[in-house]
Backbone as a printed PyTorch tensor [residue, N CA C, xyz], in Angstrom:
tensor([[[ -9.3460,   8.0570,  31.9720],
         [ -8.1650,   7.9360,  31.1120],
         [ -7.4940,   9.2920,  30.9260]],

        [[ -6.2070,   9.2770,  30.8880],
         [ -5.4150,  10.4790,  30.7110],
         [ -5.1520,  10.6870,  29.2190]],

        [[ -4.9930,  11.9270,  28.7850],
         [ -4.7340,  12.2150,  27.3840],
         [ -3.2520,  12.3510,  27.0760]],

        [[ -2.3980,  11.8850,  27.9570],
         [ -0.9660,  11.8330,  27.7300],
         [ -0.6870,  10.6550,  26.7750]],

        [[  0.1020,  10.8490,  25.6950],
         [  0.3540,   9.7430,  24.7550],
         [  0.9600,   8.4970,  25.3910]],

        [[  1.7670,   8.6640,  26.4260],
         [  2.3510,   7.4870,  27.0710],
         [  1.2810,   6.6930,  27.8240]],

        [[  0.3880,   7.3870,  28.4920],
         [ -0.6960,   6.7120,  29.2120],
         [ -1.6780,   6.1110,  28.2090]],

        [[ -2.0070,   6.8690,  27.1830],
         [ -2.9040,   6.3600,  26.1410],
         [ -2.2850,   5.1450,  25.4530]],

        [[ -0.9770,   5.1680,  25.2470],
         [ -0.2780,   4.0240,  24.6590],
         [ -0.4210,   2.7800,  25.5100]],

        [[ -0.3010,   2.9410,  26.8180],
         [ -0.4840,   1.7940,  27.7310],
         [ -1.9140,   1.2860,  27.6590]],

        [[ -2.8740,   2.1980,  27.5580],
         [ -4.2780,   1.7990,  27.4410],
         [ -4.5160,   1.0320,  26.1430]],

        [[ -3.8990,   1.4790,  25.0520],
         [ -4.0260,   0.7880,  23.7670],
         [ -3.4460,  -0.6160,  23.8630]],

        [[ -2.2620,  -0.7250,  24.4460],
         [ -1.6460,  -2.0470,  24.5880],
         [ -2.5000,  -2.9710,  25.4510]],

        [[ -3.1530,  -2.4180,  26.4530],
         [ -4.0360,  -3.2220,  27.3000],
         [ -5.2430,  -3.7190,  26.5040]],

        [[ -5.8090,  -2.8520,  25.6850],
         [ -6.9930,  -3.2220,  24.9020],
         [ -6.6600,  -4.3070,  23.8780]],

        [[ -5.4990,  -4.2160,  23.2370],
         [ -5.1700,  -5.1850,  22.1750],
         [ -4.3370,  -6.3530,  22.6850]],

        [[ -4.2680,  -6.5350,  23.9890],
         [ -3.4270,  -7.6030,  24.5470],
         [ -3.8640,  -8.9920,  24.1120]],

        [[ -5.1630,  -9.2190,  23.9180],
         [ -5.6550, -10.5600,  23.6070],
         [ -6.2240, -10.7190,  22.2070]],

        [[ -6.4890,  -9.6170,  21.5250],
         [ -7.0210,  -9.7410,  20.1670],
         [ -6.6210,  -8.5470,  19.3240]],

        [[ -6.4480,  -8.8160,  18.0440],
         [ -6.1060,  -7.7690,  17.0930],
         [ -7.3770,  -7.0050,  16.7270]],

        [[ -7.2230,  -5.7120,  16.5340],
         [ -8.3440,  -4.8650,  16.1430],
         [ -7.9560,  -4.0400,  14.9320]],

        [[ -8.9440,  -3.6410,  14.1540],
         [ -8.6820,  -2.7130,  13.0590],
         [ -8.4690,  -1.3250,  13.6590]],

        [[ -7.9560,  -0.4320,  12.8510],
         [ -7.7600,   0.9400,  13.3100],
         [ -9.0780,   1.5400,  13.7970]],

        [[-10.1490,   1.3090,  13.0500],
         [-11.4590,   1.8540,  13.3970],
         [-12.0220,   1.2140,  14.6680]],

        [[-11.8940,  -0.1040,  14.8010],
         [-12.3970,  -0.7890,  15.9930],
         [-11.6920,  -0.2890,  17.2550]],

        [[-10.3900,  -0.1390,  17.1700],
         [ -9.6290,   0.3490,  18.3180],
         [-10.0210,   1.7770,  18.6600]],

        [[-10.1610,   2.6190,  17.6560],
         [-10.5540,   4.0100,  17.8850],
         [-11.9240,   4.0720,  18.5630]],

        [[-12.8750,   3.2840,  18.0690],
         [-14.2200,   3.2830,  18.6520],
         [-14.2020,   2.7650,  20.0920]],

        [[-13.3760,   1.7830,  20.3660],
         [-13.2450,   1.2590,  21.7320],
         [-12.7140,   2.3390,  22.6740]],

        [[-11.7210,   3.0850,  22.2180],
         [-11.1730,   4.1680,  23.0380],
         [-12.1740,   5.3080,  23.2080]],

        [[-12.9400,   5.5980,  22.1530],
         [-13.9250,   6.6850,  22.2080],
         [-15.0110,   6.4060,  23.2360]],

        [[-15.2580,   5.1320,  23.5530],
         [-16.2390,   4.7940,  24.5900],
         [-15.7690,   5.2690,  25.9580]],

        [[-14.4570,   5.3780,  26.1250],
         [-13.8900,   5.6860,  27.4270],
         [-13.4750,   7.1460,  27.5870]],

        [[-13.0050,   7.7710,  26.4990],
         [-12.5340,   9.1580,  26.5900],
         [-12.9360,   9.9390,  25.3480]],

        [[-12.8590,  11.2440,  25.4610],
         [-13.0930,  12.1200,  24.3180],
         [-11.7640,  12.2650,  23.5760]],

        [[-11.5440,  11.3990,  22.6110],
         [-10.2630,  11.2750,  21.9250],
         [-10.3360,  11.8950,  20.5360]],

        [[ -9.3330,  12.6930,  20.1780],
         [ -9.3020,  13.2200,  18.8110],
         [ -8.3640,  12.3690,  17.9580]],

        [[ -8.5470,  12.4140,  16.6630],
         [ -7.7760,  11.5770,  15.7430],
         [ -6.2870,  11.8840,  15.7560]],

        [[ -5.9250,  13.1390,  15.9220],
         [ -4.5020,  13.4950,  15.9420],
         [ -3.7650,  12.7880,  17.0770]],

        [[ -4.3210,  12.8460,  18.2670],
         [ -3.7050,  12.1840,  19.4150],
         [ -3.6840,  10.6710,  19.2110]],

        [[ -4.7450,  10.1220,  18.6610],
         [ -4.8330,   8.6860,  18.4070],
         [ -3.7110,   8.2320,  17.4760]],

        [[ -3.5670,   8.9000,  16.3390],
         [ -2.5320,   8.5040,  15.3770],
         [ -1.1210,   8.8220,  15.8800]],

        [[ -0.9690,   9.9070,  16.6250],
         [  0.3430,  10.2080,  17.2250],
         [  0.7510,   9.1040,  18.1960]],

        [[ -0.2030,   8.6320,  18.9800],
         [  0.0900,   7.5750,  19.9450],
         [  0.4030,   6.2580,  19.2460]],

        [[ -0.3350,   5.9260,  18.1880],
         [ -0.0370,   4.7110,  17.4220],
         [  1.3550,   4.7950,  16.8000]],

        [[  1.7260,   5.9690,  16.3020],
         [  3.0550,   6.1630,  15.7370],
         [  4.1190,   5.9740,  16.8160]],

        [[  3.8830,   6.5350,  17.9810],
         [  4.7850,   6.3860,  19.1210],
         [  4.9720,   4.9000,  19.4660]],

        [[  3.8730,   4.1500,  19.5520],
         [  3.9580,   2.7180,  19.8710],
         [  4.6740,   1.9430,  18.7720]],

        [[  4.4420,   2.3270,  17.5290],
         [  5.0970,   1.6480,  16.4040],
         [  6.6050,   1.9280,  16.4210]],

        [[  6.9870,   3.1700,  16.6910],
         [  8.4050,   3.5180,  16.7610],
         [  9.1010,   2.7970,  17.9100]],

        [[  8.3890,   2.5460,  18.9850],
         [  8.9440,   1.7870,  20.1100],
         [  8.9360,   0.2920,  19.8360]],

        [[  8.4130,  -0.0910,  18.6910],
         [  8.3410,  -1.5020,  18.2830],
         [  7.4410,  -2.3070,  19.2260]],

        [[  6.3670,  -1.6700,  19.7030],
         [  5.4310,  -2.3210,  20.6170],
         [  4.2070,  -2.8890,  19.9090]],

        [[  3.9430,  -2.3810,  18.6950],
         [  2.7820,  -2.8580,  17.9560],
         [  3.1820,  -3.1810,  16.5170]],

        [[  2.3570,  -4.0150,  15.8950],
         [  2.4730,  -4.3030,  14.4680],
         [  1.1960,  -3.8730,  13.7880]],

        [[  1.3130,  -3.4220,  12.5710],
         [  0.1500,  -3.1020,  11.7580],
         [  0.2430,  -3.9520,  10.5080]],

        [[ -0.7040,  -4.8630,  10.3560],
         [ -0.6910,  -5.7830,   9.2290],
         [ -2.1180,  -5.9710,   8.7280]],

        [[ -2.3330,  -5.6390,   7.4660],
         [ -3.6560,  -5.7670,   6.8400],
         [ -4.7140,  -5.0180,   7.6370]],

        [[ -4.3870,  -3.7990,   8.0380],
         [ -5.2810,  -2.8990,   8.7760],
         [ -5.6310,  -3.4040,  10.1720]],

        [[ -4.9290,  -4.3940,  10.6680],
         [ -5.1280,  -4.8990,  12.0260],
         [ -3.9290,  -4.5150,  12.8830]],

        [[ -4.2120,  -4.0310,  14.0790],
         [ -3.1620,  -3.6720,  15.0190],
         [ -3.0110,  -4.8140,  16.0110]],

        [[ -1.7840,  -5.2480,  16.2070],
         [ -1.5310,  -6.3020,  17.1850],
         [ -0.3820,  -5.8760,  18.0910]],

        [[ -0.4250,  -6.3750,  19.3160],
         [  0.6140,  -6.0860,  20.2940],
         [  1.7500,  -7.0760,  20.1040]],

        [[  2.9710,  -6.5870,  20.0850],
         [  4.1250,  -7.4770,  20.0560],
         [  4.2630,  -8.1080,  21.4300]],

        [[  4.5650,  -9.3800,  21.4610],
         [  4.6060, -10.0850,  22.7400],
         [  5.8140,  -9.7100,  23.5730]],

        [[  6.9440,  -9.4870,  22.9420],
         [  8.1120,  -9.0740,  23.6960],
         [  8.9730,  -8.1630,  22.8400]],

        [[  9.5950,  -7.2330,  23.4900],
         [ 10.4650,  -6.2880,  22.8080],
         [ 11.8190,  -6.3590,  23.5080]],

        [[ 12.8610,  -6.6040,  22.7500],
         [ 14.1970,  -6.6780,  23.3510],
         [ 14.9220,  -5.3520,  23.1740]],

        [[ 16.0240,  -5.2010,  23.8780],
         [ 16.8150,  -3.9640,  23.7640],
         [ 17.2930,  -3.7460,  22.3420]],

        [[ 17.6540,  -4.8230,  21.6430],
         [ 18.1580,  -4.6590,  20.2800],
         [ 17.0820,  -4.1100,  19.3430]],

        [[ 15.7810,  -4.3290,  19.6660],
         [ 14.7170,  -3.7830,  18.8590],
         [ 14.5960,  -2.2770,  19.0460]],

        [[ 15.0070,  -1.7910,  20.2060],
         [ 14.8810,  -0.3760,  20.5110],
         [ 16.1170,   0.4080,  20.0730]],

        [[ 17.2860,  -0.1420,  20.2780],
         [ 18.5280,   0.5810,  19.9860],
         [ 19.0850,   0.1600,  18.6910]]])
């Protein structure tokens, strides 16, 4: 795994594609694969949230199924 936020963001979206995870569960899943620090983890989650790619509800992260241009612009 690459430590670039865009690549890490794609990895996060892949992991949560079929099930919602808590912040801690997702972090632990990523830690199994790479040496990840919390700053990069939260920066990447913020990046995905700003792109409207993920939702955070009741401490669970879920992938949005589709994102339209109007959601971005």
